[in-house]
Residue frames as qw, qx, qy, qz and C-alpha x, y, z in Angstrom:
[[0.484, -0.366, 0.224, 0.762, -37.92, 48.71, -103.90],
 [0.226, 0.354, 0.562, 0.713, -39.54, 49.85, -107.20],
 [0.206, -0.855, -0.457, -0.131, -42.40, 51.66, -105.35],
 [0.505, -0.671, -0.055, 0.540, -39.74, 53.46, -103.29],
 [0.399, -0.097, 0.405, 0.817, -37.87, 54.62, -106.32],
 [0.040, 0.616, 0.583, 0.528, -41.02, 55.70, -108.13],
 [0.358, -0.857, -0.339, 0.151, -41.91, 57.78, -104.88],
 [0.456, -0.549, 0.088, 0.695, -38.57, 59.49, -104.98],
 [0.288, 0.182, 0.530, 0.777, -38.86, 60.35, -108.60],
 [0.089, -0.784, -0.532, -0.307, -42.33, 61.82, -108.01],
 [0.440, -0.769, -0.194, 0.421, -40.91, 63.89, -105.19],
 [0.437, -0.218, 0.343, 0.802, -38.11, 65.18, -107.47],
 [0.119, 0.507, 0.625, 0.581, -40.65, 66.00, -110.14],
 [0.256, -0.862, -0.437, -0.011, -42.72, 67.96, -107.64],
 [0.485, -0.603, 0.029, 0.632, -39.61, 69.90, -106.42],
 [0.357, 0.088, 0.492, 0.789, -38.85, 70.77, -110.13],
 [0.013, -0.655, -0.626, -0.422, -42.35, 71.87, -110.73],
 [0.370, -0.839, -0.320, 0.239, -42.50, 74.01, -107.58],
 [0.428, -0.466, 0.200, 0.748, -39.12, 75.68, -108.33],
 [0.248, 0.280, 0.565, 0.735, -40.31, 76.40, -111.95],
 [0.181, -0.791, -0.566, -0.144, -43.51, 77.97, -110.56],
 [0.413, -0.777, -0.103, 0.463, -41.58, 80.13, -108.12],
 [0.402, -0.187, 0.374, 0.814, -39.04, 81.15, -110.84],
 [0.126, 0.514, 0.594, 0.606, -41.83, 82.02, -113.30],
 [0.278, -0.846, -0.451, 0.057, -43.68, 83.97, -110.49],
 [0.454, -0.618, 0.057, 0.639, -40.50, 85.93, -109.65],
 [0.352, 0.036, 0.514, 0.782, -39.74, 86.58, -113.31],
 [0.027, -0.659, -0.628, -0.413, -43.35, 87.89, -113.79],
 [0.377, -0.861, -0.307, 0.153, -43.36, 90.07, -110.56],
 [0.561, -0.346, 0.058, 0.750, -39.86, 91.45, -110.98],
 [0.223, 0.374, 0.352, 0.829, -40.83, 93.98, -113.77],
 [0.334, -0.801, -0.386, -0.314, -43.70, 95.27, -111.62],
 [0.634, -0.645, -0.139, 0.403, -41.27, 95.74, -108.70],
 [0.479, -0.026, 0.198, 0.855, -38.67, 97.52, -110.97],
 [0.026, 0.607, 0.418, 0.676, -41.47, 99.66, -112.37],
 [0.471, -0.811, -0.348, 0.005, -42.46, 100.67, -108.86],
 [0.601, -0.465, 0.009, 0.649, -38.92, 101.48, -107.90],
 [0.368, 0.214, 0.348, 0.835, -38.49, 103.57, -111.12],
 [0.128, -0.753, -0.390, -0.515, -41.63, 105.58, -110.66],
 [0.597, -0.731, -0.237, 0.228, -40.72, 106.11, -107.05],
 [0.560, -0.263, 0.151, 0.771, -37.29, 107.35, -107.99],
 [0.187, 0.449, 0.393, 0.780, -38.76, 109.61, -110.81],
 [0.314, -0.826, -0.412, -0.222, -41.25, 111.01, -108.32],
 [0.570, -0.685, -0.072, 0.449, -38.50, 111.90, -105.78],
 [0.495, 0.000, 0.281, 0.822, -36.36, 113.36, -108.54],
 [0.000, 0.666, 0.470, 0.579, -39.28, 115.48, -109.73],
 [0.465, -0.820, -0.319, 0.097, -39.87, 116.67, -106.20],
 [0.557, -0.524, 0.143, 0.628, -36.24, 117.98, -106.04]]
């Protein structure tokens, strides 16, 4: 029973770590995406 509980805790920790990695990746890449959108908008505005 103890081994099963430890396994569950390990899975939970792994899920938390994965979610943290995903969130940090999104937060790091979001400014790059926003920057691309802003430059694209500025370029289209300059064309008009």
